[in-house]
N, C-alpha and C positions, 0 to 999 in steps of 0.2 A: 294218361289224360291230365292236363294241367289243372291247377287249383285257381279258384276265384279269390282274389286277394284285395284287402283294404290296406292301404299304406297310410300310416299316421306319423307325421314328422313336421315340425315347424319350419324346416328348411326346404324350400322348393327345389334346391339343387339336390338334396339327399333324396327327396321323393322321386326326382327324375332318374337318379342313379339306381335306386332300388327298382324302379319300374323297368329300366333297361335290362338289369340283371335278370329279373323275373320273366319278362316277356321274351327275352332271347332264349329262354329255356322252356318255353311252352306254357307259361302261366298267364292268366289274364288279370290285369289290375282293373277292378271294377269300381274303385273309388279311392279318393285321397282326402285326408283330413289334416288340418294344421294345428289342431289342439284336441285335448281329450273330450271336450264337450261335443265337437263335431264327430269325433270317432264313435262315441256312444250312439248318437243319432243315426249316423250312416250305418252302423252295424245293424241296428234294428230295421232299417229300411232295406239294406242290400243283402243281408244274411250271407256274408262271405264265408268261404271255407277256412280262411286264415287271415290274421291281422298281423302286420308288422308294426311295432309300437315304439316310438321314441320315449325316453323317460322324462326329460326336462322340457316342458312346454308351458306357455302362458295359459292362463284361465283354468286348465285342469291338467295335471301331470299324467304321465303314462300309467303309473301304478294305480292311481285313482280311477282312471278310465278302464283299465283292465279289470279291476275289482268290480266295477259297475257292470261291465259287459258279462263277466263270469257269473255275477249274481242273477242276471237275466237268462243266461245260457251257459249252463255248467259244461257243455261240450265245446265251447268256443276254443279255438286254437290261436294262441297269441305267442309271437316271438318278439322279444325286446331287441331293438337295434339302437345302440347308443355308443357315444364316445366315453362314457363314464367307466370307471374302474370295475371290471367284471367281478373281481373277487369281493369288492365292497357290496355289490348289489345282487350277487347270485342267490343269496339266502332269500331276499325279497321276491326274486323271480320265482323261485321254487315254492315259497309259501303262498304266493298268489295262485299258483297252478298253471303258470305259463309253460310252454314247450321248452323255452330256453332263452339264451342271450347271445347276441352276436355283436361284435365290435363293428362300428361303421367302417373302420379301416379294412375289415375282412368281410364285407357284405356278401361276397360269393359263398361264404359258409352258410348263408341262408338256405341255399339249395340243398345242402346236406341235411339240415334240420327239417326242411319241408318234406323231403323224401323218406323220413323215418316214421 
């Protein structure tokens, strides 16, 4: 059974690409946010099984949004999807308590992380 997923990215093109990758493999995208503030609010309203989170966004970045979501729900499942250098940010991803990090160039790897 597929997961109910919230996609958070400031790029509408990335949101569409991630949506296609996920829906083609049986998952449901139940919401989209273009910044961290929207992500936090939608998370509370929609209660998704999983969140894909960009790191750099206006108004509130992905790390801040993830911390806020995880403060409210310690069981939240978050995967960061970004073009930023994974090695540079993997420590932050682990410290926050996210599932992992996927490069936007390899968005299909999301499917591997989701199924673990």
